[in-house]
N, C-alpha and C positions, 0 to 999 in steps of 0.2 A: 504494500500500500504506500502511496505517496505521503511524505511527511509535510502535508500542506492542506489548506482549506481554502475554499473559494468564498466563504462567508456563510451567513445563516441560510438554512435550507439546502445545504450541499448534500447530495446523495453520492454513494460510492457503489459502483458496479465493477467488480473484479479489478479494483485498483484505479479505475478511471473515475474522476470526480465530475459531477454535473451540478450546475446551479441555474435555476430559471431566472433570467434577467427580465424578460418580457413574456407574459403568459398570453395564450390565445384569448382568454377572457378580457384582457386589456386592449385587444385589437379587433374585437368583433370576429375573431377567428382568422383574421387575415394573415397573421404571422406569429412566430415565437422566436425568442433569442435565448440560447442556452450557452452558458460559460462552461467550458470543458477543459479539464487538465488530464492529459493522457500520459502514462508512463513511457519512458524510453523503450524503444523496440516493441511497442504495442500497436495493435490495430484490429479492426473488426474483420470478420469474414467478408468476402465479396457479397454484395447485395444490391437490391433494387428497391427504391421507394416509388410506389405506384401513385401516391396521392399528393406528394409535395416535392418542390424543388428544395435543394439543400445548398447553402452557401457557407463556406468555411472562411473565416478571417483569422489568419495565423498571427498570434501575438508574440509567442516565444517558441523556440525550438525549430527543428528541421523536420519536414514531413514529406514523404514520397507518396504520391497519389497514383492510382491506377484507374483509368476511366475508359472502359470498353476497349482495352488493348493498348492504350497509350499510357506510358509511364512518365511522370515528370515530378520534379522536386519544387517545394515551396518553403519559404522561411518567413521570419517576422516581417510584418508590413505588407504581406501579399494575401491574395484571396483565391479561392477556387469556387466556381459555380458548377453544380451538378444538376442538370434538369431532371425532373421526375421521369421515371422509366428507363434511366441509363444505369447500367451495371457499373459499380465502382467499389473501391476500398481505399484504405490508406495505411501507412505504417510510419510511426515516429522513428526517425533515424538518429543515430548518434547516441550519446550517453545522457542526454538531458531530456526531461519531459517536454511536452508541447502544450501550451495553453492556446486555445482557439475558441472563437465564438462560432456557434452553429446557428445559422439563421434558416428557419423552416417556413416556407410559404406554400400553402397556408399552414397555420399552426395545427397542432394535434399530435404529431408523432412523438413529441417529448414524453408523452405518457408511457411509451415503450421503455424509456430509461427508468422511469419510476417503477414500473412493473418488475424490471430486472433487479433493481436494487432491493425492492421490498421482498422479493422471493429469494434473494441471494443466489440467483441462478448462475450456473457455470456451464461453459461450452467445453466439451461435448456432453458432459454428464446429464444436463437438464434440458436437452434439446426438445423433447415433447412440449414442455411448458413454454420454452422460448419460442417455438414455432407457433404455438397457440396465440401468444401475445403478438408475435410478428404479424400473423394473419389479421388480427383485430386492428393493427396499426398500418395495414396495407404495405407490408414489407416482405420481400422474398429473399431468402439467402440463396446464393447461386454458386458459391465456391469457397475455397479456403482463404485464409488471410494472405496478405502479400508477403512473400518470402523475403528473408533478409538479403 
């Protein structure tokens, strides 16, 4: 687990910290913004968001993204836009964690992070429960995490 906090309301799922900065209830559902701190060498399995676009704003650390076969690196002060329906993943590279803002349009997917933290779900051990929440949040896992 990271020796850090993002402030009140921070949740932890497998060492990645998440904190809601702007909830869908505050935007009429139009968007949400999540502050995220991911450990070094971490990243999610490849996946597709079917209901929302996802924008990452990198605040600290170095991150390698994979977007439908294209691999590229981003660092502090840069951003990545992933349109809904596009397969993608990322991996924090180097020895430092990455803090990034995740902007979801429209809002709603952030409930997946809350489900995962509340259930203390782990990949691959808890995949049935993870897949159930993913389906409710219009998410499909499509492959493994990005290799080092």
